[in-house]
py3Dmol code that shows the C-alpha trace and the ligand (Angstrom):
import py3Dmol

protein = """\
ATOM      1  CA  UNK A   1       0.004  -0.116   0.022  1.00  0.00           C
ATOM      2  CA  UNK A   2       2.878   2.506   0.928  1.00  0.00           C
ATOM      3  CA  UNK A   3       6.271   2.472   2.104  1.00  0.00           C
ATOM      4  CA  UNK A   4       5.777   4.427   5.276  1.00  0.00           C
ATOM      5  CA  UNK A   5       6.479   2.495   8.411  1.00  0.00           C
ATOM      6  CA  UNK A   6       3.913   3.130  11.000  1.00  0.00           C
ATOM      7  CA  UNK A   7       1.431   1.233  13.134  1.00  0.00           C
ATOM      8  CA  UNK A   8      -1.993   0.594  12.346  1.00  0.00           C
ATOM      9  CA  UNK A   9      -3.763   0.855  15.553  1.00  0.00           C
ATOM     10  CA  UNK A  10      -7.174   1.038  14.097  1.00  0.00           C
ATOM     11  CA  UNK A  11      -7.047  -2.457  13.021  1.00  0.00           C
ATOM     12  CA  UNK A  12      -8.257  -3.328  16.551  1.00  0.00           C
ATOM     13  CA  UNK A  13     -10.927  -0.830  16.544  1.00  0.00           C
ATOM     14  CA  UNK A  14     -12.681  -1.929  13.293  1.00  0.00           C
ATOM     15  CA  UNK A  15     -15.869  -3.196  14.498  1.00  0.00           C
ATOM     16  CA  UNK A  16     -17.897  -3.461  17.852  1.00  0.00           C
ATOM     17  CA  UNK A  17     -16.991  -6.993  17.894  1.00  0.00           C
ATOM     18  CA  UNK A  18     -13.211  -6.622  17.606  1.00  0.00           C
ATOM     19  CA  UNK A  19     -13.344  -3.852  20.191  1.00  0.00           C
ATOM     20  CA  UNK A  20     -15.096  -6.102  22.587  1.00  0.00           C
ATOM     21  CA  UNK A  21     -12.523  -8.806  21.937  1.00  0.00           C
ATOM     22  CA  UNK A  22      -9.644  -6.355  22.701  1.00  0.00           C
ATOM     23  CA  UNK A  23     -11.122  -4.591  25.488  1.00  0.00           C
ATOM     24  CA  UNK A  24      -8.980  -4.508  28.735  1.00  0.00           C
ATOM     25  CA  UNK A  25     -11.359  -3.518  31.545  1.00  0.00           C
ATOM     26  CA  UNK A  26     -15.001  -4.336  32.355  1.00  0.00           C
ATOM     27  CA  UNK A  27     -17.520  -3.058  34.542  1.00  0.00           C
ATOM     28  CA  UNK A  28     -19.935  -5.610  36.242  1.00  0.00           C
ATOM     29  CA  UNK A  29     -22.886  -5.261  38.307  1.00  0.00           C
ATOM     30  CA  UNK A  30     -21.208  -7.119  41.041  1.00  0.00           C
ATOM     31  CA  UNK A  31     -18.614  -4.070  41.178  1.00  0.00           C
ATOM     32  CA  UNK A  32     -21.367  -1.781  42.401  1.00  0.00           C
ATOM     33  CA  UNK A  33     -22.004  -0.615  46.009  1.00  0.00           C
ATOM     34  CA  UNK A  34     -25.050   1.186  46.359  1.00  0.00           C
ATOM     35  CA  UNK A  35     -25.353   3.914  49.321  1.00  0.00           C
ATOM     36  CA  UNK A  36     -28.627   4.229  51.183  1.00  0.00           C
ATOM     37  CA  UNK A  37     -29.749   7.136  53.676  1.00  0.00           C
ATOM     38  CA  UNK A  38     -32.025   5.762  56.351  1.00  0.00           C
ATOM     39  CA  UNK A  39     -33.802   8.027  58.667  1.00  0.00           C
ATOM     40  CA  UNK A  40     -36.086   7.494  61.672  1.00  0.00           C
ATOM     41  CA  UNK A  41     -39.803   7.945  61.463  1.00  0.00           C
ATOM     42  CA  UNK A  42     -42.480   6.577  59.303  1.00  0.00           C
ATOM     43  CA  UNK A  43     -43.494   7.255  55.429  1.00  0.00           C
ATOM     44  CA  UNK A  44     -40.532   9.384  54.740  1.00  0.00           C
ATOM     45  CA  UNK A  45     -39.132   9.601  51.165  1.00  0.00           C
ATOM     46  CA  UNK A  46     -37.422  12.795  51.104  1.00  0.00           C
ATOM     47  CA  UNK A  47     -35.492  13.493  47.825  1.00  0.00           C
ATOM     48  CA  UNK A  48     -32.113  15.019  48.154  1.00  0.00           C
ATOM     49  CA  UNK A  49     -32.287  18.320  46.539  1.00  0.00           C
ATOM     50  CA  UNK A  50     -28.646  18.349  45.306  1.00  0.00           C
ATOM     51  CA  UNK A  51     -28.834  14.626  44.475  1.00  0.00           C
ATOM     52  CA  UNK A  52     -31.682  14.051  42.349  1.00  0.00           C
ATOM     53  CA  UNK A  53     -32.815  10.424  42.478  1.00  0.00           C
ATOM     54  CA  UNK A  54     -31.286   9.883  45.724  1.00  0.00           C
ATOM     55  CA  UNK A  55     -33.838   9.772  48.820  1.00  0.00           C
ATOM     56  CA  UNK A  56     -33.593   9.718  52.757  1.00  0.00           C
ATOM     57  CA  UNK A  57     -35.809   6.719  53.485  1.00  0.00           C
ATOM     58  CA  UNK A  58     -37.629   5.547  56.439  1.00  0.00           C
ATOM     59  CA  UNK A  59     -37.571   1.575  57.329  1.00  0.00           C
ATOM     60  CA  UNK A  60     -40.836   1.272  55.512  1.00  0.00           C
ATOM     61  CA  UNK A  61     -39.857   2.756  52.299  1.00  0.00           C
ATOM     62  CA  UNK A  62     -36.534   0.890  52.517  1.00  0.00           C
ATOM     63  CA  UNK A  63     -38.598  -2.332  51.868  1.00  0.00           C
ATOM     64  CA  UNK A  64     -39.616  -1.250  48.346  1.00  0.00           C
ATOM     65  CA  UNK A  65     -36.065   0.304  47.391  1.00  0.00           C
ATOM     66  CA  UNK A  66     -34.423  -2.993  48.563  1.00  0.00           C
ATOM     67  CA  UNK A  67     -36.749  -5.145  46.288  1.00  0.00           C
ATOM     68  CA  UNK A  68     -35.656  -2.763  43.435  1.00  0.00           C
ATOM     69  CA  UNK A  69     -32.044  -2.823  44.466  1.00  0.00           C
ATOM     70  CA  UNK A  70     -31.954  -6.750  44.474  1.00  0.00           C
ATOM     71  CA  UNK A  71     -33.894  -7.118  41.484  1.00  0.00           C
ATOM     72  CA  UNK A  72     -31.531  -5.043  39.476  1.00  0.00           C
ATOM     73  CA  UNK A  73     -28.967  -7.302  40.403  1.00  0.00           C
ATOM     74  CA  UNK A  74     -27.101  -5.141  42.898  1.00  0.00           C
ATOM     75  CA  UNK A  75     -25.380  -7.230  45.590  1.00  0.00           C
ATOM     76  CA  UNK A  76     -24.149  -4.691  48.156  1.00  0.00           C
ATOM     77  CA  UNK A  77     -25.385  -1.608  49.982  1.00  0.00           C
ATOM     78  CA  UNK A  78     -23.596   1.195  52.035  1.00  0.00           C
ATOM     79  CA  UNK A  79     -25.709   2.279  54.966  1.00  0.00           C
ATOM     80  CA  UNK A  80     -25.648   5.915  56.375  1.00  0.00           C
ATOM     81  CA  UNK A  81     -28.011   6.717  59.309  1.00  0.00           C
ATOM     82  CA  UNK A  82     -29.934   9.988  59.757  1.00  0.00           C
ATOM     83  CA  UNK A  83     -31.116  10.012  63.456  1.00  0.00           C
ATOM     84  CA  UNK A  84     -33.700  12.175  64.904  1.00  0.00           C
ATOM     85  CA  UNK A  85     -31.781  13.221  68.075  1.00  0.00           C
ATOM     86  CA  UNK A  86     -28.079  14.327  67.792  1.00  0.00           C
ATOM     87  CA  UNK A  87     -25.668  14.882  70.796  1.00  0.00           C
ATOM     88  CA  UNK A  88     -22.297  15.909  71.686  1.00  0.00           C
ATOM     89  CA  UNK A  89     -21.108  12.235  71.702  1.00  0.00           C
ATOM     90  CA  UNK A  90     -23.299  10.682  69.010  1.00  0.00           C
ATOM     91  CA  UNK A  91     -25.028   8.298  71.123  1.00  0.00           C
ATOM     92  CA  UNK A  92     -27.425   7.172  68.388  1.00  0.00           C
ATOM     93  CA  UNK A  93     -24.384   5.679  66.217  1.00  0.00           C
ATOM     94  CA  UNK A  94     -23.912   2.956  68.752  1.00  0.00           C
ATOM     95  CA  UNK A  95     -27.428   2.480  70.188  1.00  0.00           C
ATOM     96  CA  UNK A  96     -28.921  -1.068  69.645  1.00  0.00           C
ATOM     97  CA  UNK A  97     -31.838   0.444  68.397  1.00  0.00           C
ATOM     98  CA  UNK A  98     -30.152   2.942  66.229  1.00  0.00           C
ATOM     99  CA  UNK A  99     -31.451   3.565  62.784  1.00  0.00           C
ATOM    100  CA  UNK A 100     -28.559   1.915  60.991  1.00  0.00           C
ATOM    101  CA  UNK A 101     -28.909  -1.062  63.426  1.00  0.00           C
ATOM    102  CA  UNK A 102     -32.487  -1.338  62.557  1.00  0.00           C
ATOM    103  CA  UNK A 103     -32.020  -0.862  58.881  1.00  0.00           C
ATOM    104  CA  UNK A 104     -29.370  -3.744  58.792  1.00  0.00           C
ATOM    105  CA  UNK A 105     -31.587  -6.155  60.731  1.00  0.00           C
ATOM    106  CA  UNK A 106     -34.320  -5.490  58.251  1.00  0.00           C
ATOM    107  CA  UNK A 107     -32.209  -5.920  55.144  1.00  0.00           C
ATOM    108  CA  UNK A 108     -30.582  -9.095  56.401  1.00  0.00           C
ATOM    109  CA  UNK A 109     -33.924 -10.534  57.248  1.00  0.00           C
ATOM    110  CA  UNK A 110     -35.606  -9.848  53.943  1.00  0.00           C
ATOM    111  CA  UNK A 111     -32.478 -10.133  51.766  1.00  0.00           C
ATOM    112  CA  UNK A 112     -30.078 -12.503  53.269  1.00  0.00           C
ATOM    113  CA  UNK A 113     -27.606 -12.588  50.318  1.00  0.00           C
ATOM    114  CA  UNK A 114     -27.378  -8.840  50.164  1.00  0.00           C
ATOM    115  CA  UNK A 115     -23.958  -7.657  51.689  1.00  0.00           C
ATOM    116  CA  UNK A 116     -24.773  -4.826  54.005  1.00  0.00           C
ATOM    117  CA  UNK A 117     -21.837  -2.533  54.633  1.00  0.00           C
ATOM    118  CA  UNK A 118     -22.278  -0.218  57.756  1.00  0.00           C
ATOM    119  CA  UNK A 119     -20.746   3.286  57.475  1.00  0.00           C
ATOM    120  CA  UNK A 120     -18.758   3.746  60.750  1.00  0.00           C
ATOM    121  CA  UNK A 121     -18.470   7.308  61.647  1.00  0.00           C
ATOM    122  CA  UNK A 122     -19.991   9.977  64.252  1.00  0.00           C
ATOM    123  CA  UNK A 123     -20.606  12.876  62.026  1.00  0.00           C
ATOM    124  CA  UNK A 124     -24.189  12.153  61.264  1.00  0.00           C
ATOM    125  CA  UNK A 125     -24.912  11.611  64.893  1.00  0.00           C
ATOM    126  CA  UNK A 126     -22.999  14.384  66.762  1.00  0.00           C
ATOM    127  CA  UNK A 127     -24.805  17.807  67.218  1.00  0.00           C
ATOM    128  CA  UNK A 128     -21.301  19.536  66.251  1.00  0.00           C
ATOM    129  CA  UNK A 129     -21.336  17.440  62.957  1.00  0.00           C
ATOM    130  CA  UNK A 130     -17.622  16.257  63.556  1.00  0.00           C
ATOM    131  CA  UNK A 131     -16.559  12.728  62.819  1.00  0.00           C
ATOM    132  CA  UNK A 132     -15.259  12.294  66.530  1.00  0.00           C
ATOM    133  CA  UNK A 133     -15.878  13.780  70.180  1.00  0.00           C
ATOM    134  CA  UNK A 134     -14.629  17.413  70.720  1.00  0.00           C
ATOM    135  CA  UNK A 135     -12.067  18.046  73.468  1.00  0.00           C
ATOM    136  CA  UNK A 136     -11.035  21.800  73.954  1.00  0.00           C
ATOM    137  CA  UNK A 137     -12.473  22.606  70.680  1.00  0.00           C
ATOM    138  CA  UNK A 138     -10.444  19.846  68.833  1.00  0.00           C
ATOM    139  CA  UNK A 139     -11.587  16.272  67.591  1.00  0.00           C
ATOM    140  CA  UNK A 140      -9.982  14.166  70.209  1.00  0.00           C
ATOM    141  CA  UNK A 141      -8.553  10.933  68.452  1.00  0.00           C
ATOM    142  CA  UNK A 142      -8.180   8.559  71.133  1.00  0.00           C
ATOM    143  CA  UNK A 143     -11.570   9.334  72.884  1.00  0.00           C
ATOM    144  CA  UNK A 144     -13.114   9.361  69.506  1.00  0.00           C
ATOM    145  CA  UNK A 145     -11.584   5.650  68.808  1.00  0.00           C
ATOM    146  CA  UNK A 146     -13.793   4.229  71.773  1.00  0.00           C
ATOM    147  CA  UNK A 147     -17.002   5.491  70.438  1.00  0.00           C
ATOM    148  CA  UNK A 148     -16.425   4.483  66.692  1.00  0.00           C
ATOM    149  CA  UNK A 149     -15.174   1.020  68.110  1.00  0.00           C
ATOM    150  CA  UNK A 150     -18.324   0.624  69.973  1.00  0.00           C
ATOM    151  CA  UNK A 151     -20.384   1.581  66.855  1.00  0.00           C
ATOM    152  CA  UNK A 152     -18.794  -0.961  64.680  1.00  0.00           C
ATOM    153  CA  UNK A 153     -19.440  -3.680  67.287  1.00  0.00           C
ATOM    154  CA  UNK A 154     -23.198  -2.652  67.597  1.00  0.00           C
ATOM    155  CA  UNK A 155     -23.151  -2.521  63.738  1.00  0.00           C
ATOM    156  CA  UNK A 156     -21.636  -6.152  63.691  1.00  0.00           C
ATOM    157  CA  UNK A 157     -24.247  -7.242  66.255  1.00  0.00           C
ATOM    158  CA  UNK A 158     -27.071  -6.035  64.195  1.00  0.00           C
ATOM    159  CA  UNK A 159     -25.734  -8.070  61.323  1.00  0.00           C
ATOM    160  CA  UNK A 160     -23.538  -5.913  59.288  1.00  0.00           C
ATOM    161  CA  UNK A 161     -21.390  -7.988  56.896  1.00  0.00           C
ATOM    162  CA  UNK A 162     -18.719  -5.429  56.538  1.00  0.00           C
ATOM    163  CA  UNK A 163     -17.720  -2.456  58.706  1.00  0.00           C
ATOM    164  CA  UNK A 164     -16.568   0.747  56.819  1.00  0.00           C
ATOM    165  CA  UNK A 165     -15.098   3.066  59.194  1.00  0.00           C
ATOM    166  CA  UNK A 166     -14.785   6.697  57.407  1.00  0.00           C
ATOM    167  CA  UNK A 167     -13.833   8.809  60.218  1.00  0.00           C
ATOM    168  CA  UNK A 168     -10.177   9.267  59.565  1.00  0.00           C
ATOM    169  CA  UNK A 169      -9.050   9.064  63.246  1.00  0.00           C
ATOM    170  CA  UNK A 170      -5.512   7.703  63.496  1.00  0.00           C
ATOM    171  CA  UNK A 171      -5.699   3.732  64.517  1.00  0.00           C
ATOM    172  CA  UNK A 172      -9.260   3.356  63.697  1.00  0.00           C
ATOM    173  CA  UNK A 173      -8.383  -0.058  61.848  1.00  0.00           C
ATOM    174  CA  UNK A 174      -6.609  -1.127  64.989  1.00  0.00           C
ATOM    175  CA  UNK A 175      -9.079  -0.261  67.085  1.00  0.00           C
ATOM    176  CA  UNK A 176     -12.049  -1.682  65.406  1.00  0.00           C
ATOM    177  CA  UNK A 177     -10.389  -4.977  64.750  1.00  0.00           C
ATOM    178  CA  UNK A 178      -9.339  -5.303  68.202  1.00  0.00           C
ATOM    179  CA  UNK A 179     -13.039  -4.561  69.464  1.00  0.00           C
ATOM    180  CA  UNK A 180     -14.502  -6.742  66.429  1.00  0.00           C
ATOM    181  CA  UNK A 181     -12.196  -9.666  67.662  1.00  0.00           C
ATOM    182  CA  UNK A 182     -12.900  -9.468  71.235  1.00  0.00           C
ATOM    183  CA  UNK A 183     -16.683  -9.174  70.846  1.00  0.00           C
ATOM    184  CA  UNK A 184     -16.464 -12.565  68.774  1.00  0.00           C
ATOM    185  CA  UNK A 185     -16.677 -11.016  65.203  1.00  0.00           C
ATOM    186  CA  UNK A 186     -13.448 -12.162  63.920  1.00  0.00           C
ATOM    187  CA  UNK A 187     -14.835 -12.959  60.573  1.00  0.00           C
ATOM    188  CA  UNK A 188     -16.350  -9.489  59.824  1.00  0.00           C
ATOM    189  CA  UNK A 189     -14.028  -7.604  57.360  1.00  0.00           C
ATOM    190  CA  UNK A 190     -12.966  -4.008  57.572  1.00  0.00           C
ATOM    191  CA  UNK A 191     -13.548  -1.775  54.447  1.00  0.00           C
ATOM    192  CA  UNK A 192     -11.409   1.072  55.248  1.00  0.00           C
ATOM    193  CA  UNK A 193     -11.759   4.496  54.133  1.00  0.00           C
ATOM    194  CA  UNK A 194      -7.989   4.712  54.111  1.00  0.00           C
ATOM    195  CA  UNK A 195      -7.368   7.506  51.734  1.00  0.00           C
ATOM    196  CA  UNK A 196      -9.738  10.189  52.272  1.00  0.00           C
ATOM    197  CA  UNK A 197      -9.201  13.577  51.283  1.00  0.00           C
ATOM    198  CA  UNK A 198     -10.664  16.798  52.716  1.00  0.00           C
ATOM    199  CA  UNK A 199     -12.926  17.430  49.730  1.00  0.00           C
ATOM    200  CA  UNK A 200     -15.462  20.046  48.515  1.00  0.00           C
ATOM    201  CA  UNK A 201     -16.821  17.030  46.576  1.00  0.00           C
ATOM    202  CA  UNK A 202     -18.690  15.823  49.771  1.00  0.00           C
ATOM    203  CA  UNK A 203     -20.817  18.891  49.904  1.00  0.00           C
ATOM    204  CA  UNK A 204     -24.317  17.380  48.644  1.00  0.00           C
ATOM    205  CA  UNK A 205     -23.631  14.218  51.133  1.00  0.00           C
ATOM    206  CA  UNK A 206     -23.513  16.527  54.143  1.00  0.00           C
ATOM    207  CA  UNK A 207     -27.006  17.765  53.034  1.00  0.00           C
ATOM    208  CA  UNK A 208     -28.116  14.174  52.510  1.00  0.00           C
ATOM    209  CA  UNK A 209     -26.678  12.887  55.787  1.00  0.00           C
ATOM    210  CA  UNK A 210     -27.397  16.258  57.697  1.00  0.00           C
ATOM    211  CA  UNK A 211     -23.579  16.202  58.893  1.00  0.00           C
ATOM    212  CA  UNK A 212     -22.220  19.616  57.913  1.00  0.00           C
ATOM    213  CA  UNK A 213     -19.605  20.449  60.746  1.00  0.00           C
ATOM    214  CA  UNK A 214     -21.121  23.369  62.839  1.00  0.00           C
ATOM    215  CA  UNK A 215     -17.676  24.790  63.186  1.00  0.00           C
ATOM    216  CA  UNK A 216     -14.362  24.670  61.505  1.00  0.00           C
ATOM    217  CA  UNK A 217     -13.774  22.081  58.788  1.00  0.00           C
ATOM    218  CA  UNK A 218     -12.584  18.497  58.698  1.00  0.00           C
ATOM    219  CA  UNK A 219      -9.000  19.321  57.613  1.00  0.00           C
ATOM    220  CA  UNK A 220      -7.179  18.365  60.778  1.00  0.00           C
ATOM    221  CA  UNK A 221      -8.436  14.645  60.149  1.00  0.00           C
ATOM    222  CA  UNK A 222      -9.102  14.219  56.312  1.00  0.00           C
ATOM    223  CA  UNK A 223      -6.300  14.590  53.975  1.00  0.00           C
ATOM    224  CA  UNK A 224      -4.851  17.425  52.079  1.00  0.00           C
ATOM    225  CA  UNK A 225      -5.758  17.189  48.152  1.00  0.00           C
ATOM    226  CA  UNK A 226      -2.220  18.215  47.285  1.00  0.00           C
ATOM    227  CA  UNK A 227      -0.518  15.188  48.849  1.00  0.00           C
ATOM    228  CA  UNK A 228       0.343  11.852  47.150  1.00  0.00           C
ATOM    229  CA  UNK A 229       2.899  10.411  49.582  1.00  0.00           C
ATOM    230  CA  UNK A 230       0.478  10.982  52.603  1.00  0.00           C
ATOM    231  CA  UNK A 231      -1.816   8.688  50.732  1.00  0.00           C
ATOM    232  CA  UNK A 232       0.833   5.957  50.739  1.00  0.00           C
ATOM    233  CA  UNK A 233       1.147   6.128  54.681  1.00  0.00           C
ATOM    234  CA  UNK A 234      -2.431   6.118  55.204  1.00  0.00           C
ATOM    235  CA  UNK A 235      -2.744   3.072  53.017  1.00  0.00           C
ATOM    236  CA  UNK A 236       0.228   1.153  54.518  1.00  0.00           C
ATOM    237  CA  UNK A 237      -0.831   1.890  58.136  1.00  0.00           C
ATOM    238  CA  UNK A 238      -4.428   0.657  57.556  1.00  0.00           C
ATOM    239  CA  UNK A 239      -3.069  -2.503  55.648  1.00  0.00           C
ATOM    240  CA  UNK A 240      -0.666  -3.070  58.611  1.00  0.00           C
ATOM    241  CA  UNK A 241      -3.334  -2.700  61.079  1.00  0.00           C
ATOM    242  CA  UNK A 242      -5.471  -5.551  59.304  1.00  0.00           C
ATOM    243  CA  UNK A 243      -7.791  -3.662  56.762  1.00  0.00           C
ATOM    244  CA  UNK A 244      -9.555  -6.112  54.315  1.00  0.00           C
ATOM    245  CA  UNK A 245     -10.417  -3.469  51.674  1.00  0.00           C
ATOM    246  CA  UNK A 246      -8.793  -0.092  51.025  1.00  0.00           C
ATOM    247  CA  UNK A 247     -11.233   2.899  49.869  1.00  0.00           C
ATOM    248  CA  UNK A 248      -9.927   5.981  47.929  1.00  0.00           C
ATOM    249  CA  UNK A 249     -12.131   8.801  48.247  1.00  0.00           C
ATOM    250  CA  UNK A 250     -13.147  10.757  46.038  1.00  0.00           C
ATOM    251  CA  UNK A 251     -12.535   9.165  42.698  1.00  0.00           C
ATOM    252  CA  UNK A 252     -12.555  11.267  39.506  1.00  0.00           C
ATOM    253  CA  UNK A 253      -9.971  13.750  40.624  1.00  0.00           C
ATOM    254  CA  UNK A 254      -7.927  11.238  42.328  1.00  0.00           C
ATOM    255  CA  UNK A 255      -7.502   8.386  39.821  1.00  0.00           C
ATOM    256  CA  UNK A 256      -3.778   8.890  40.021  1.00  0.00           C
ATOM    257  CA  UNK A 257      -3.784   8.008  43.814  1.00  0.00           C
ATOM    258  CA  UNK A 258      -6.032   5.038  43.009  1.00  0.00           C
ATOM    259  CA  UNK A 259      -3.498   3.695  40.584  1.00  0.00           C
ATOM    260  CA  UNK A 260      -0.683   4.137  43.183  1.00  0.00           C
ATOM    261  CA  UNK A 261      -2.559   2.526  45.981  1.00  0.00           C
ATOM    262  CA  UNK A 262      -3.243  -0.410  43.666  1.00  0.00           C
ATOM    263  CA  UNK A 263       0.315  -0.908  42.962  1.00  0.00           C
ATOM    264  CA  UNK A 264       1.265  -0.958  46.693  1.00  0.00           C
ATOM    265  CA  UNK A 265      -1.371  -3.608  47.814  1.00  0.00           C
ATOM    266  CA  UNK A 266      -3.095  -6.770  46.967  1.00  0.00           C
ATOM    267  CA  UNK A 267      -6.129  -5.985  48.813  1.00  0.00           C
ATOM    268  CA  UNK A 268      -9.479  -5.295  47.137  1.00  0.00           C
ATOM    269  CA  UNK A 269      -9.475  -1.551  46.162  1.00  0.00           C
ATOM    270  CA  UNK A 270     -12.719   0.474  46.274  1.00  0.00           C
ATOM    271  CA  UNK A 271     -13.421   3.828  44.631  1.00  0.00           C
ATOM    272  CA  UNK A 272     -15.810   6.038  46.027  1.00  0.00           C
ATOM    273  CA  UNK A 273     -17.643   8.093  43.465  1.00  0.00           C
ATOM    274  CA  UNK A 274     -18.771  10.790  45.757  1.00  0.00           C
ATOM    275  CA  UNK A 275     -21.845  12.823  46.098  1.00  0.00           C
ATOM    276  CA  UNK A 276     -20.447  16.014  44.404  1.00  0.00           C
ATOM    277  CA  UNK A 277     -19.266  13.832  41.476  1.00  0.00           C
ATOM    278  CA  UNK A 278     -22.787  12.424  40.997  1.00  0.00           C
ATOM    279  CA  UNK A 279     -24.392  15.785  41.341  1.00  0.00           C
ATOM    280  CA  UNK A 280     -22.280  17.505  38.774  1.00  0.00           C
ATOM    281  CA  UNK A 281     -23.132  14.833  36.125  1.00  0.00           C
ATOM    282  CA  UNK A 282     -26.767  14.968  36.977  1.00  0.00           C
ATOM    283  CA  UNK A 283     -26.981  18.640  36.854  1.00  0.00           C
ATOM    284  CA  UNK A 284     -25.533  18.805  33.420  1.00  0.00           C
ATOM    285  CA  UNK A 285     -27.739  16.038  32.144  1.00  0.00           C
ATOM    286  CA  UNK A 286     -30.696  17.753  33.343  1.00  0.00           C
ATOM    287  CA  UNK A 287     -29.686  20.762  31.305  1.00  0.00           C
ATOM    288  CA  UNK A 288     -29.406  18.377  28.251  1.00  0.00           C
ATOM    289  CA  UNK A 289     -25.786  19.425  28.085  1.00  0.00           C
ATOM    290  CA  UNK A 290     -24.008  15.916  28.225  1.00  0.00           C
ATOM    291  CA  UNK A 291     -25.197  12.223  27.655  1.00  0.00           C
ATOM    292  CA  UNK A 292     -25.678  11.076  31.087  1.00  0.00           C
ATOM    293  CA  UNK A 293     -25.456   7.119  30.466  1.00  0.00           C
ATOM    294  CA  UNK A 294     -22.276   7.559  28.191  1.00  0.00           C
ATOM    295  CA  UNK A 295     -20.849   9.946  30.701  1.00  0.00           C
ATOM    296  CA  UNK A 296     -21.485   7.720  33.765  1.00  0.00           C
ATOM    297  CA  UNK A 297     -20.028   4.500  32.210  1.00  0.00           C
ATOM    298  CA  UNK A 298     -17.174   6.455  30.894  1.00  0.00           C
ATOM    299  CA  UNK A 299     -16.263   7.739  34.282  1.00  0.00           C
ATOM    300  CA  UNK A 300     -16.772   4.410  36.176  1.00  0.00           C
ATOM    301  CA  UNK A 301     -14.724   2.328  33.693  1.00  0.00           C
ATOM    302  CA  UNK A 302     -11.913   4.893  34.322  1.00  0.00           C
ATOM    303  CA  UNK A 303     -12.168   3.985  37.946  1.00  0.00           C
ATOM    304  CA  UNK A 304     -11.899   0.356  37.121  1.00  0.00           C
ATOM    305  CA  UNK A 305      -8.746   1.102  34.554  1.00  0.00           C
ATOM    306  CA  UNK A 306      -7.271   2.947  37.238  1.00  0.00           C
ATOM    307  CA  UNK A 307      -7.101   0.182  39.517  1.00  0.00           C
ATOM    308  CA  UNK A 308     -10.363  -0.016  41.395  1.00  0.00           C
ATOM    309  CA  UNK A 309     -11.982  -3.558  41.784  1.00  0.00           C
ATOM    310  CA  UNK A 310     -15.339  -1.982  43.456  1.00  0.00           C
ATOM    311  CA  UNK A 311     -17.115   1.326  43.220  1.00  0.00           C
ATOM    312  CA  UNK A 312     -19.212   2.786  45.656  1.00  0.00           C
ATOM    313  CA  UNK A 313     -21.736   5.007  43.446  1.00  0.00           C
ATOM    314  CA  UNK A 314     -24.951   6.656  43.736  1.00  0.00           C
ATOM    315  CA  UNK A 315     -25.634   5.824  40.118  1.00  0.00           C
ATOM    316  CA  UNK A 316     -25.624   2.009  40.805  1.00  0.00           C
ATOM    317  CA  UNK A 317     -29.365   1.640  40.023  1.00  0.00           C
ATOM    318  CA  UNK A 318     -29.055   3.403  36.671  1.00  0.00           C
ATOM    319  CA  UNK A 319     -25.642   1.409  35.838  1.00  0.00           C
ATOM    320  CA  UNK A 320     -27.263  -1.767  36.846  1.00  0.00           C
ATOM    321  CA  UNK A 321     -30.222  -0.869  34.286  1.00  0.00           C
ATOM    322  CA  UNK A 322     -27.729  -0.002  31.668  1.00  0.00           C
ATOM    323  CA  UNK A 323     -25.668  -3.224  32.124  1.00  0.00           C
ATOM    324  CA  UNK A 324     -28.804  -5.398  31.672  1.00  0.00           C
ATOM    325  CA  UNK A 325     -29.752  -3.454  28.290  1.00  0.00           C
TER     326      UNK A 325
END
"""
ligand_1 = """\
16
PBG
C -18.979 10.488 56.812
C -18.856 10.397 55.433
C -18.827 11.417 54.319
C -18.982 10.763 53.214
C -18.956 9.475 53.436
N -18.892 9.196 54.892
C -18.791 12.835 54.441
C -17.599 13.541 54.901
O -16.748 13.254 55.301
O -17.951 14.720 55.190
C -19.084 11.374 51.861
C -19.480 10.769 50.742
C -20.037 11.558 49.581
O -19.747 12.706 49.337
O -20.663 10.887 48.887
N -17.549 11.051 57.416
"""
view = py3Dmol.view(width=600, height=400)
view.addModel(protein, "pdb")
view.setStyle({"model": 0}, {"cartoon": {"style": "trace"}})
view.addModel(ligand_1, "xyz")
view.setStyle({"model": 1}, {"stick": {}})
view.zoomTo()
view.show()
């Protein structure tokens, strides 16, 4: 044809079948973890204004939602609780009849094969909205660990399959592992929010979980978005302390970190596609500016390509539908 020496990459892109044959990464329904916001009360189905399609649900409405989730082929849910009463020490987080504990029992009773992951943090339960207890105007690390461990144990007692601590206190994996083991839950894994940045992308979540800090911010415990090596230290310490899964959060602006962490560890890596990332896509789609389906599938496959094995995403139901088409 010609005497030029160049490579014909287009040979492997010549048809959909050829492209499918050489595709390197795949997205499966099994990869999806769907977050749910459960609230106390009855007959509540309150859409979060900044997160179209996502609702705060009371237990009666959770029943419907879970039927849909299971019928779509989603196997795992991540539970966040929004209690009626908040206090200084977040007592509802570790109360036997707390909303997450009740929701966990209900889901495990009605859908035993669904994996229930309990988010373990205090921010949704404290009156000040911080992820731990306050001493002298600061979040006290070691005092917080005690209550966080108590929360994890009570979630395990309620039947949670996985404990997912998101509080970013130092030593939370070691403390929770010890607490779970001593309480007889040696087989309950910890999915650690090991690498969690202090991100503005959590804004809509704080509306959903009603967990905006009432003073200050979370920069003394969540990570600086400018740092890469700090992510290695955070991941390494959680692995050493016994984490079973590692989460990197947020996802879209942190794909480099995801790849880095994947290369340091053989543990299952989880991308948290956070609220702000969901809301941006929804808003643009509602304006007719982008193709929502194509954009969502592209961003999720980019997380898989970066090394994520699992993805926590508010778009799970849509994605499960699209994957079945
Ligand atoms: C609780 C927690 C947060 C998120 C998950 N667990 C909020 C925060 O740290 O402020 C954010 C999730 C999201 O934005 O989707 N500590």
